[in-house]
C-alpha positions as CSV (number, residue, x, y, z in Angstrom):
1,M,32.7,-64.7,16.6
2,A,31.7,-64.7,13.0
3,L,33.0,-67.5,11.0
4,K,35.2,-66.2,7.9
5,L,36.6,-69.2,6.4
6,F,35.9,-73.1,6.4
7,S,39.2,-74.8,5.1
8,S,39.4,-77.9,7.7
9,V,38.7,-78.6,11.6
10,H,40.8,-76.0,12.9
11,D,38.5,-72.9,11.9
12,I,36.0,-74.5,14.1
13,Q,36.2,-73.3,18.1
14,D,33.2,-76.1,19.2
15,I,33.1,-79.1,16.4
16,N,30.1,-80.8,18.8
17,A,28.4,-77.7,18.8
18,L,28.5,-77.9,14.8
19,T,27.3,-81.5,14.5
20,A,24.3,-80.0,16.8
21,S,22.9,-77.6,14.1
22,A,23.6,-79.7,11.5
23,L,21.4,-82.3,13.2
24,A,18.9,-79.2,14.6
25,L,18.5,-77.9,10.7
26,K,17.6,-81.3,9.3
27,Q,14.5,-81.6,11.9
28,N,14.2,-77.8,10.7
29,P,15.7,-77.0,7.4
30,Y,13.8,-73.7,6.2
31,G,13.6,-71.9,9.8
32,F,16.2,-69.5,9.1
33,Q,15.6,-68.2,5.7
34,H,15.5,-64.7,7.1
35,L,19.3,-65.0,7.2
36,G,20.2,-65.8,3.5
37,K,17.7,-63.5,2.2
38,N,19.3,-60.8,-0.6
39,K,22.6,-62.5,0.1
40,T,24.6,-65.0,-2.8
41,I,26.9,-67.6,-2.8
42,A,29.0,-68.5,-5.6
43,L,30.4,-72.2,-5.9
44,V,33.6,-72.3,-7.7
45,F,34.3,-75.6,-9.0
46,L,37.9,-76.4,-11.2
47,N,37.1,-80.2,-10.8
48,P,34.0,-82.6,-11.0
49,S,31.5,-82.8,-8.3
50,L,27.9,-84.4,-7.7
51,R,27.4,-84.4,-3.9
52,T,29.4,-81.0,-2.8
53,R,27.3,-79.7,-5.3
54,M,24.2,-80.3,-4.9
55,S,23.9,-80.3,-1.2
56,T,25.9,-77.0,-1.0
57,Q,23.0,-75.8,-3.6
58,K,20.2,-77.0,-1.4
59,A,21.9,-75.8,1.9
60,A,22.1,-72.6,0.6
61,L,18.1,-72.1,-1.0
62,N,17.3,-73.6,2.5
63,L,18.6,-70.1,3.8
64,G,16.9,-68.5,1.4
65,M,19.7,-67.6,-0.5
66,N,20.5,-66.9,-4.2
67,V,23.2,-69.2,-5.9
68,M,25.1,-68.7,-9.0
69,V,27.7,-71.9,-9.7
70,L,30.8,-71.6,-12.2
71,N,32.4,-74.2,-13.4
72,M,35.8,-71.9,-13.9
73,D,37.5,-75.4,-15.2
74,K,35.0,-75.1,-18.0
75,E,33.4,-71.9,-18.4
76,G,36.3,-69.6,-16.8
77,W,39.2,-68.1,-18.2
78,A,42.7,-70.0,-18.1
79,L,43.5,-68.6,-14.4
80,E,47.5,-67.7,-13.7
81,F,48.2,-68.3,-9.8
82,Q,52.2,-67.0,-9.7
83,D,52.9,-63.6,-8.7
84,N,55.1,-61.4,-10.7
85,V,54.9,-63.1,-13.6
86,I,54.4,-61.8,-17.1
87,M,51.5,-63.5,-18.9
88,N,52.2,-64.5,-22.1
89,G,51.5,-68.1,-21.9
90,S,48.5,-69.7,-22.0
91,S,46.6,-68.6,-18.5
92,V,44.3,-65.3,-19.6
93,E,43.3,-63.9,-16.1
94,H,45.3,-63.7,-12.7
95,I,43.8,-65.2,-9.8
96,R,43.8,-61.5,-8.6
97,E,41.6,-60.4,-10.5
98,A,38.9,-63.3,-11.0
99,A,38.8,-64.2,-6.8
100,A,38.2,-59.7,-6.8
101,V,35.3,-60.2,-9.2
102,L,33.6,-63.0,-7.6
103,G,34.0,-61.2,-4.4
104,Q,31.9,-58.4,-5.8
105,Y,29.3,-60.6,-6.7
106,A,29.0,-62.7,-3.8
107,D,28.6,-62.6,-0.5
108,I,30.2,-66.3,0.5
109,I,32.6,-68.0,-2.2
110,G,33.1,-71.7,-2.4
111,V,35.7,-73.1,-4.0
112,R,36.6,-76.7,-4.9
113,S,40.2,-77.2,-6.3
114,F,41.8,-81.1,-6.0
115,P,46.1,-82.0,-6.1
116,G,47.9,-82.1,-8.9
117,L,49.4,-85.2,-7.5
118,K,52.8,-84.6,-9.3
119,D,54.3,-81.6,-6.9
120,R,53.7,-83.0,-3.2
121,N,55.0,-79.2,-1.2
122,E,53.0,-77.0,-4.1
123,D,50.1,-79.2,-3.6
124,Y,50.3,-79.0,0.2
125,S,50.9,-75.7,0.1
126,E,47.3,-75.3,-1.2
127,T,48.3,-72.1,-3.4
128,I,44.9,-72.3,-5.2
129,F,42.3,-72.3,-2.6
130,N,44.5,-69.9,-0.8
131,K,45.0,-67.6,-3.6
132,F,41.0,-67.1,-3.7
133,V,40.6,-66.7,0.1
134,Q,43.5,-64.1,0.0
135,Y,41.4,-62.0,-2.9
136,C,37.9,-62.6,-2.8
137,G,37.3,-60.1,0.6
138,V,34.3,-62.3,1.6
139,P,33.7,-65.7,3.4
140,V,35.4,-68.7,1.8
141,V,34.2,-71.9,2.2
142,S,36.3,-75.5,1.0
143,L,34.0,-77.2,-1.4
144,E,37.3,-79.8,-1.1
145,S,41.1,-79.1,-1.7
146,A,44.1,-80.5,-2.1
147,T,44.8,-81.4,0.8
148,R,41.7,-81.4,2.8
149,H,37.5,-82.4,2.3
150,P,35.8,-80.2,5.4
151,L,32.4,-80.6,4.4
152,Q,32.3,-83.9,3.9
153,S,34.2,-85.1,7.0
154,L,31.6,-82.7,8.9
155,A,29.0,-85.0,7.3
156,D,30.8,-88.0,8.2
157,L,31.0,-86.8,12.0
158,V,27.2,-86.2,11.6
159,T,26.0,-89.2,10.5
160,I,28.4,-91.2,13.5
161,Q,26.7,-88.8,16.1
162,E,23.5,-89.9,14.9
163,L,23.4,-93.3,14.3
164,K,25.7,-94.2,17.1
165,T,24.5,-97.2,19.5
166,V,27.3,-96.6,21.7
167,A,28.4,-93.1,23.4
168,K,32.4,-93.7,22.4
169,P,32.0,-95.7,19.2
170,K,35.0,-97.8,17.7
171,V,35.9,-95.7,14.1
172,V,38.0,-97.4,11.6
173,L,39.4,-95.5,8.4
174,T,40.6,-98.3,6.2
175,W,42.2,-97.7,3.0
176,A,40.9,-99.7,-0.2
177,P,42.4,-100.7,-3.1
178,H,42.1,-98.5,-6.8
179,V,43.2,-98.7,-10.5
180,K,44.6,-95.2,-10.2
181,P,46.4,-92.8,-7.9
182,L,43.5,-90.3,-5.4
183,P,44.2,-87.8,-3.5
184,Q,44.6,-87.7,0.2
185,A,42.1,-85.4,1.1
186,V,39.2,-87.2,2.1
187,P,41.5,-89.2,4.5
188,N,43.3,-86.4,5.4
189,S,40.9,-84.7,6.6
190,F,37.9,-87.4,8.1
191,A,41.6,-88.5,10.8
192,E,41.8,-84.5,11.3
193,W,37.7,-84.4,12.1
194,M,38.0,-88.1,13.7
195,C,41.1,-87.3,16.2
196,K,38.9,-84.1,17.7
197,A,35.7,-86.3,17.9
198,D,34.7,-88.6,21.0
199,V,35.2,-92.0,19.5
200,D,38.4,-94.4,19.0
201,F,39.8,-94.0,16.1
202,T,41.9,-96.5,14.4
203,I,43.4,-96.1,10.7
204,A,44.5,-98.9,8.7
205,H,46.5,-99.1,5.8
206,P,49.2,-101.3,3.8
207,K,52.5,-100.9,4.4
208,G,53.3,-97.4,2.0
209,F,50.2,-95.7,2.2
210,E,50.9,-93.7,5.7
211,L,49.3,-90.0,5.5
212,C,50.8,-87.5,6.5
213,E,51.6,-87.3,10.6
214,D,49.7,-83.4,10.3
215,F,46.9,-85.1,10.0
216,T,46.8,-88.0,12.5
217,K,48.0,-87.2,15.6
218,G,46.2,-89.3,18.4
219,A,44.8,-92.2,15.8
220,S,46.0,-95.2,16.3
221,I,47.3,-96.3,13.3
222,T,48.0,-100.5,11.9
223,N,49.4,-101.9,8.5
224,N,46.7,-105.4,10.1
225,Q,43.3,-105.0,8.6
226,D,41.6,-107.8,10.4
227,E,43.1,-106.2,13.7
228,A,41.7,-102.6,12.5
229,L,38.0,-104.1,11.9
230,A,37.9,-105.9,15.2
231,N,34.5,-104.6,17.2
232,A,34.5,-101.6,15.0
233,D,31.1,-99.7,15.2
234,F,31.7,-97.8,12.0
235,I,33.8,-98.7,9.3
236,Y,34.9,-95.4,6.8
237,V,36.1,-97.2,3.4
238,K,38.9,-95.1,0.8
239,N,41.2,-95.4,-1.4
240,W,44.6,-93.1,-1.3
241,S,47.8,-92.5,-3.2
242,A,51.2,-92.6,-1.2
243,Y,52.2,-89.3,0.7
244,E,56.0,-91.1,0.2
245,P,56.8,-91.6,-2.8
246,Y,53.6,-88.8,-3.6
247,G,51.0,-89.4,-5.3
248,K,52.2,-93.3,-6.5
249,V,49.7,-96.5,-6.1
250,L,51.6,-99.4,-4.9
251,P,51.0,-102.9,-6.3
252,G,50.2,-105.6,-4.5
253,N,47.2,-105.0,-1.9
254,E,44.4,-106.4,-3.5
255,G,42.9,-108.2,-0.6
256,W,42.4,-105.0,1.2
257,M,38.6,-104.6,-0.5
258,L,36.2,-105.2,2.2
259,T,33.7,-107.7,2.0
260,H,30.9,-109.3,4.6
261,K,33.6,-112.2,5.3
262,K,35.6,-109.3,7.2
263,L,32.7,-107.6,8.7
264,E,31.9,-110.9,10.9
265,I,34.5,-109.5,13.8
266,T,33.1,-106.1,13.7
267,N,30.1,-105.0,16.2
268,Q,27.9,-105.2,13.6
269,A,29.6,-102.2,11.8
270,K,28.0,-99.6,9.7
271,V,30.1,-99.0,6.5
272,M,30.6,-95.7,5.5
273,H,32.2,-94.2,2.0
274,C,32.1,-90.8,0.7
275,L,31.3,-91.5,-2.9
276,P,31.7,-91.5,-5.6
277,V,32.9,-95.6,-5.6
278,R,33.9,-98.2,-7.5
279,R,32.1,-101.4,-7.1
280,D,33.9,-104.7,-6.3
281,L,37.0,-103.0,-6.6
282,E,36.6,-100.5,-4.0
283,L,34.3,-101.8,-2.0
284,S,32.1,-104.9,-2.0
285,A,28.8,-104.9,-4.2
286,E,27.6,-107.2,-1.3
287,I,28.2,-104.7,1.5
288,L,26.8,-102.0,-1.1
289,D,23.3,-103.5,-1.5
290,S,22.7,-104.8,2.2
291,S,21.6,-102.8,6.0
292,S,25.7,-102.5,6.3
293,S,25.9,-100.0,3.8
294,I,24.9,-96.4,5.1
295,V,26.6,-94.7,2.7
296,T,23.2,-93.1,0.7
297,H,22.2,-91.5,4.4
298,Q,26.0,-90.5,5.0
299,A,25.6,-88.4,1.6
300,A,22.0,-87.2,2.2
301,N,23.8,-85.5,5.5
302,R,25.8,-83.5,3.1
303,V,23.1,-81.2,2.8
304,W,22.8,-80.3,6.7
305,A,26.5,-80.1,7.1
306,A,27.2,-77.6,4.7
307,Q,23.7,-76.1,5.5
308,A,25.7,-75.5,9.7
309,V,28.3,-73.9,8.2
310,L,26.9,-71.6,6.0
311,K,24.5,-70.5,8.9
312,M,27.5,-69.9,10.8
313,M,28.9,-67.6,8.3
314,L,25.5,-65.8,7.2
315,E,25.0,-65.2,11.5
316,G,28.5,-63.3,11.4
C-alpha cells in the first residue's frame, strides 16, 4: 500500500520492516535512484533546521530526486491558516492557495512547523501541518510538527536497533534542564515509537513535566532519575516544557543534568540526544566528548531514516 502521509508512528504498519529498510539503505545508498528520477520534493520550513534539512535533502538526492527548499518564514508570503476570514490584516496568502500551488510543483512535500507554546488546544490540533496535508494534493512527510518529530524518532529507533547488544534493551528517556520552554514534540514522538518497539522503555522526569498520556501508553514513568537509569542500555536526554501548565518551565530541577557519575549505575549506557544540545546545561560536556555519546552517529542515521520513508512514498 502506498505511503501518502508520514506524520507519526501510526502511519507505519511495520516499524521493524521500515527500520530494516533504513539500515539496508545505509549499506546501499544509491541502489534506488530510478525511483526518484524526474521527481521533485519540496521542503518547506517555517522554523530553523540543521539535521532535518540536510539529512532529508541528502536522502532525496540519494534516491535521484530533485530538491527544492523554501524557508517560508523568511522567503514566503505571510500565510493565513484560518478559514472564513477577511484577509485585511498582515497575512498575504491563504494556505489553501499556497499549499495547492506547492503541490503543483512537487511530487512530495515536507513541512516543518513548531508549536507556539501559548495555546495547547491550538498546538495539539496540528492546524498548520494538517492544512498543508489537506490542500497540497500530494504525499506529505513531517519534518517536525507541533506535537511530533517522526523522522527523528525513526532515526532513533534505527540507532538503537543497530547498536544494541541485548535482544530487548532498556531505553530511558530522561528530562534535562533548559533556560527556555521547548516543545514536547521530540519526547512525545520518541515515546510513541518506543512504546511500539521491542524495548523496555522508561520515562524519567521531575514532577510537573508529565507528557500527554496519548503518547506514553505502555511506558514505565518515574520521577526518580536514578531508579530509571539503573541498568539502562540507552539513555535519551531531552528537555521539554510542561504540558500543564502548558509551555511553562518549572524551577528547581538543575540536578537532572546527566553526568558521568550518573552513568555508573547503567549497563555502560549509550547516551543519545536529538541535537542541538546546550553543553553543561542539558547534557554534560564530559559525556558529549566521551565514548558514551552516540549523538553524532544518531544524527548521521537521520539520512537513512528519511531515505526509507521517501523510498516508501516513491514506490507508491
